[in-house]
C-alpha positions as CSV (number, residue, x, y, z in Angstrom):
1,M,120.5,83.7,107.8
2,L,119.0,85.6,104.8
3,H,121.0,88.2,102.8
4,A,119.5,90.8,100.5
5,P,121.5,93.0,98.2
6,G,122.6,96.1,100.1
7,A,121.1,95.0,103.3
8,A,122.4,93.6,106.6
9,P,122.0,89.9,107.4
10,L,118.6,89.0,108.7
11,S,118.1,86.1,111.2
12,V,114.8,84.4,111.4
13,P,114.1,81.4,113.6
14,A,113.3,78.4,111.6
15,S,110.7,77.3,114.2
16,E,108.4,80.2,113.4
17,P,107.0,79.6,109.9
18,G,104.8,82.8,110.1
19,A,107.8,85.0,110.8
20,W,109.8,83.1,108.1
21,A,107.2,83.7,105.4
22,T,106.7,87.3,106.4
23,A,110.5,88.0,106.2
24,M,110.7,86.3,102.8
25,N,107.7,88.3,101.6
26,N,109.4,91.5,102.7
27,L,112.4,90.6,100.6
28,G,110.3,89.9,97.5
29,I,111.1,86.1,97.7
30,V,108.4,83.6,97.1
31,P,108.2,81.2,100.1
32,M,108.6,77.6,98.8
33,G,107.2,74.4,100.4
34,L,108.9,71.1,100.6
35,N,107.5,70.0,97.3
36,G,108.9,73.1,95.6
37,G,105.5,74.9,95.3
38,P,104.8,78.3,96.7
39,L,103.3,78.5,100.2
40,V,101.3,81.6,99.3
41,T,99.5,81.9,96.0
42,E,100.2,85.6,95.8
43,P,103.6,86.3,97.4
44,L,103.3,90.0,97.5
45,C,99.7,90.1,98.9
46,L,100.4,90.1,102.7
47,P,96.7,90.5,103.7
48,R,96.3,86.9,102.6
49,F,98.8,85.7,105.2
50,D,98.6,86.0,109.0
51,P,102.1,86.0,110.4
52,G,100.9,85.6,114.0
53,L,99.1,82.3,113.3
54,G,101.1,81.1,110.3
55,L,97.8,80.3,108.5
56,L,96.4,81.2,105.2
57,T,93.0,82.8,104.8
58,P,90.6,81.3,102.3
59,L,91.7,82.0,98.7
60,N,89.5,82.6,95.7
61,P,89.9,79.7,93.3
62,L,90.2,82.1,90.4
63,L,93.4,83.6,91.8
64,G,95.3,80.6,90.5
65,L,94.3,81.6,87.0
66,G,95.2,85.2,87.6
67,L,91.6,86.2,86.6
68,V,90.7,88.2,89.7
69,H,92.3,90.8,91.8
70,S,93.1,90.2,95.4
71,P,91.2,92.6,97.7
72,G,93.2,94.7,100.2
73,S,92.6,94.7,103.9
74,G,92.2,98.4,104.4
75,P,93.4,101.9,103.3
76,G,96.9,102.3,102.1
77,P,98.9,102.0,98.9
78,E,97.7,99.3,96.5
79,I,100.1,96.3,96.2
80,P,100.3,95.1,92.6
81,V,98.9,91.6,91.9
82,V,101.5,89.2,90.5
83,K,99.8,87.0,87.9
84,E,100.8,83.4,87.6
85,I,101.8,81.2,84.7
86,I,98.8,79.5,83.1
87,H,99.4,76.1,81.6
88,C,97.1,74.7,79.0
89,N,97.3,71.5,77.0
90,S,98.4,73.1,73.8
91,C,100.1,76.3,75.0
92,T,101.4,78.3,78.0
93,L,100.6,81.8,79.0
94,F,103.5,83.8,80.6
95,P,102.8,87.0,82.6
96,Q,105.2,89.9,82.6
97,N,108.2,89.5,84.9
98,P,107.3,91.4,88.1
99,S,110.9,92.5,88.5
100,E,110.8,94.4,85.2
101,K,109.4,97.8,84.9
102,P,105.8,97.5,83.6
103,P,105.2,99.1,80.3
104,A,102.4,101.6,79.8
105,P,99.1,99.7,79.7
106,P,97.5,99.6,76.3
107,S,94.5,101.8,75.9
108,T,91.1,100.1,76.0
109,R,88.0,101.5,74.3
110,E,84.9,102.4,76.3
111,R,82.8,99.4,77.2
112,P,79.7,99.3,74.9
113,P,76.4,98.6,76.5
114,G,75.6,94.9,76.8
115,C,79.1,94.0,75.7
116,R,79.6,90.2,75.4
117,T,82.3,90.2,72.7
118,V,86.0,90.9,73.1
119,F,88.8,91.6,70.7
120,V,91.9,89.5,71.1
121,G,95.0,90.8,69.2
122,G,98.7,89.7,69.2
123,L,97.9,86.1,68.7
124,P,100.7,83.8,67.4
125,E,100.4,83.1,63.7
126,N,100.0,79.4,64.3
127,A,97.3,79.8,66.9
128,T,94.2,77.8,65.9
129,E,90.6,78.3,66.9
130,E,90.9,75.2,69.2
131,I,93.9,76.7,71.0
132,I,92.1,80.0,71.5
133,R,89.0,78.3,72.8
134,E,91.2,76.3,75.2
135,V,92.8,79.5,76.6
136,F,89.5,81.4,77.1
137,D,87.2,78.6,78.1
138,P,88.0,79.1,81.8
139,C,86.5,82.6,81.5
140,G,83.0,81.3,80.6
141,E,80.9,79.7,78.0
142,I,82.0,80.8,74.5
143,T,79.2,81.1,71.9
144,A,81.3,82.1,68.8
145,I,84.9,82.7,67.7
146,R,85.6,84.7,64.6
147,K,89.3,84.3,63.7
148,S,91.0,86.5,61.2
149,K,94.2,85.9,59.2
150,K,95.9,88.9,60.8
151,N,96.6,87.4,64.2
152,F,93.5,88.6,65.9
153,C,90.0,87.3,66.6
154,H,86.7,88.1,68.2
155,I,85.2,86.0,71.0
156,R,81.6,86.2,72.1
157,F,80.6,84.9,75.5
158,S,77.1,83.9,76.7
159,E,77.1,86.4,79.7
160,E,78.5,89.9,80.2
161,F,80.5,89.2,83.3
162,M,82.6,86.7,81.4
163,V,84.1,89.6,79.4
164,D,85.6,91.0,82.7
165,K,87.4,87.6,83.2
166,A,88.8,87.6,79.7
167,M,90.2,91.1,80.2
168,Y,92.5,89.9,82.9
169,L,94.4,87.7,80.3
170,S,95.4,90.9,78.4
171,G,99.2,91.3,78.6
172,Y,100.1,87.6,78.8
173,R,102.7,86.2,76.4
174,M,101.3,83.1,74.6
175,R,103.6,80.3,73.5
176,I,102.3,77.3,71.7
177,G,103.9,74.1,73.0
178,S,107.6,74.4,73.8
179,S,108.5,75.9,70.4
180,T,110.7,79.0,70.2
181,D,109.6,79.9,66.7
182,K,108.4,83.5,66.4
183,K,105.2,82.2,64.7
184,D,104.3,80.2,67.8
185,S,104.5,83.1,70.3
186,G,102.8,86.5,70.8
187,K,101.7,89.0,73.4
188,I,97.9,89.0,73.5
189,H,95.9,92.1,74.0
190,V,92.2,91.8,75.0
191,D,89.8,94.7,74.5
192,F,86.1,95.4,74.4
193,A,84.5,94.9,71.0
194,Q,81.4,96.6,69.6
195,A,79.1,94.0,68.1
196,R,75.6,94.7,66.7
197,D,74.3,91.4,68.1
198,D,75.3,92.5,71.6
199,L,73.7,95.9,71.2
200,Y,70.5,94.5,69.8
201,E,70.1,92.0,72.6
202,W,70.9,94.7,75.2
203,E,68.2,96.9,73.7
204,C,65.7,94.1,73.7
205,K,66.4,93.5,77.4
206,Q,66.0,97.2,78.1
207,R,62.7,97.3,76.3
208,L,61.6,94.2,78.2
209,F,62.5,95.8,81.5
210,A,60.7,99.0,80.5
211,R,57.5,97.0,79.6
212,E,57.6,95.1,82.9
213,Q,58.1,98.4,84.8
214,R,55.1,100.0,83.0
215,H,53.0,96.9,83.7
216,R,53.9,97.0,87.4
217,V,53.0,100.8,87.5
218,R,49.7,100.2,85.7
219,V,48.8,97.3,88.0
220,H,49.6,99.5,91.1
221,E,47.5,102.4,89.7
222,E,44.6,100.1,89.0
223,L,44.7,98.8,92.6
224,L,44.5,102.3,94.0
225,R,41.9,103.6,91.5
226,P,38.3,103.6,92.8
227,P,35.9,101.3,91.0
228,S,34.2,102.9,88.0
229,P,30.4,103.0,87.8
230,P,28.7,100.5,85.4
231,P,28.5,101.8,81.8
232,I,25.2,103.4,80.7
233,V,23.5,101.7,77.8
234,H,22.8,103.7,74.7
235,Y,19.3,104.8,73.8
236,T,17.2,102.6,71.7
237,E,13.5,102.2,71.5
238,H,13.8,98.7,73.1
239,E,15.9,100.1,76.0
240,A,13.5,103.0,76.4
241,A,10.6,100.5,76.8
242,L,12.6,98.5,79.4
243,L,13.5,101.7,81.2
244,A,9.9,102.8,81.4
245,E,9.0,99.6,83.1
246,T,12.0,99.8,85.4
247,L,11.0,103.3,86.6
248,K,7.9,101.7,88.1
249,D,10.0,99.4,90.3
250,D,10.7,100.9,93.7
251,H,13.9,98.9,94.1
252,K,15.4,99.9,90.7
253,F,14.1,103.5,90.5
254,G,17.4,105.1,91.5
255,D,19.4,103.3,88.7
256,A,16.7,103.9,86.2
257,T,16.6,107.7,86.8
258,A,20.5,107.8,86.4
259,V,20.1,106.2,82.9
260,L,17.3,108.7,82.0
261,F,19.4,111.7,83.1
262,T,22.4,110.4,81.1
263,W,20.3,110.1,77.9
264,L,19.0,113.6,78.4
265,D,22.6,114.9,78.9
266,R,23.8,113.1,75.8
267,G,21.1,114.8,73.7
268,D,19.3,111.6,72.7
269,V,15.9,113.5,72.6
270,N,14.5,114.2,69.2
271,R,11.1,114.7,67.6
272,R,10.5,111.0,67.1
273,N,11.2,109.9,70.6
274,A,10.0,113.0,72.4
275,N,6.8,111.2,73.5
276,H,8.8,108.3,75.0
277,F,10.9,110.7,77.0
278,Y,7.8,112.7,78.1
279,S,6.1,109.6,79.4
280,M,9.3,108.5,81.2
281,I,9.7,112.0,82.8
282,Q,6.0,112.0,83.7
283,S,6.4,108.6,85.3
284,T,9.5,109.8,87.2
285,N,7.6,112.9,88.4
286,S,4.7,110.8,89.5
287,H,7.0,108.5,91.4
288,V,8.8,111.4,93.1
289,R,5.5,112.9,94.1
290,Q,4.4,109.6,95.5
291,L,7.7,109.4,97.5
292,M,7.1,112.9,98.8
293,M,3.6,112.0,100.0
294,D,5.0,108.8,101.6
295,K,7.6,110.8,103.4
296,A,5.1,113.3,104.7
297,Q,2.8,110.5,105.9
298,H,5.7,108.7,107.7
299,E,6.7,112.0,109.3
300,E,3.2,112.5,110.5
301,E,3.1,109.0,111.9
302,L,6.4,109.6,113.6
303,E,5.0,112.7,115.3
304,R,2.0,110.8,116.5
305,A,4.2,108.1,117.8
306,K,6.3,110.6,119.7
307,E,3.2,112.2,121.2
308,I,1.9,108.8,122.3
309,F,5.3,107.9,123.8
310,K,5.3,111.2,125.6
311,N,1.9,110.8,127.1
312,A,2.7,107.2,128.1
313,L,5.9,108.3,129.8
314,L,4.1,111.1,131.7
315,A,1.5,108.6,132.9
316,I,4.2,106.3,134.3
317,L,6.0,109.2,136.0
318,N,2.7,110.4,137.6
319,Q,2.1,106.9,139.0
320,C,5.7,106.9,140.5
321,K,5.1,110.0,142.6
């Protein structure tokens, strides 16, 4: 039989562990095992427990440190997560009593971009850097601790997500050893800190990402761009002499005329080289006239071939009649 203040007695069969744990959860009582430990890591988080099967679903290993929230199973009012006591070698962290009315949460500043540093206030006066490192080491790799004489410090982590883990320790009451001295206890408050090193490294990463993005865009544009024509050489007397010889080559005549037209468009003609250009233009004209004559000759040969083919075909058809 279970009795709750102001409630009627509740009978639960001892042979049904699932119903037993559910009933104790509904009364706000932590189910205890034979060894005195809790059966459920989060007694108020019913989605973790299946009363029909009496089995526990897999739990996140960080839940034991109170560093992560327990996800809900669906829509409905959020059930507050009860943090556990954290035992360290040199100190103990006590969460707020869940039966007490929670105080107003302390205000936190807006998270700076690339934040990897946290402010930790409310430390005990006798807290040393070794004790602080022992408390926050489970959150992630610590790169630097700057401790002040006024019961606060700044802790810098190697990654940004470690700051989120450290924020869950805010509100814990820290007690060094088993001492009851006021200098050995304090309620810690964790908040985002604005550090120039964090901002500088974040800006460096943003510039690196921007450069990589521009490089990817440029490579993509170059793949889609049509190939550019070969560059045209600049006019010199030596290049002009070579071009004059190239114009006489039937296989390179087209490329040579393109170079000649480019020089003319650039305005490379002057009094000193006018004779060179005149000879090249004359050579080009002669070659074009020769091409026109060859074309006319081939067309005439084509017509004769058509006539011969026509006469031969008519002769074959006449023989087939």
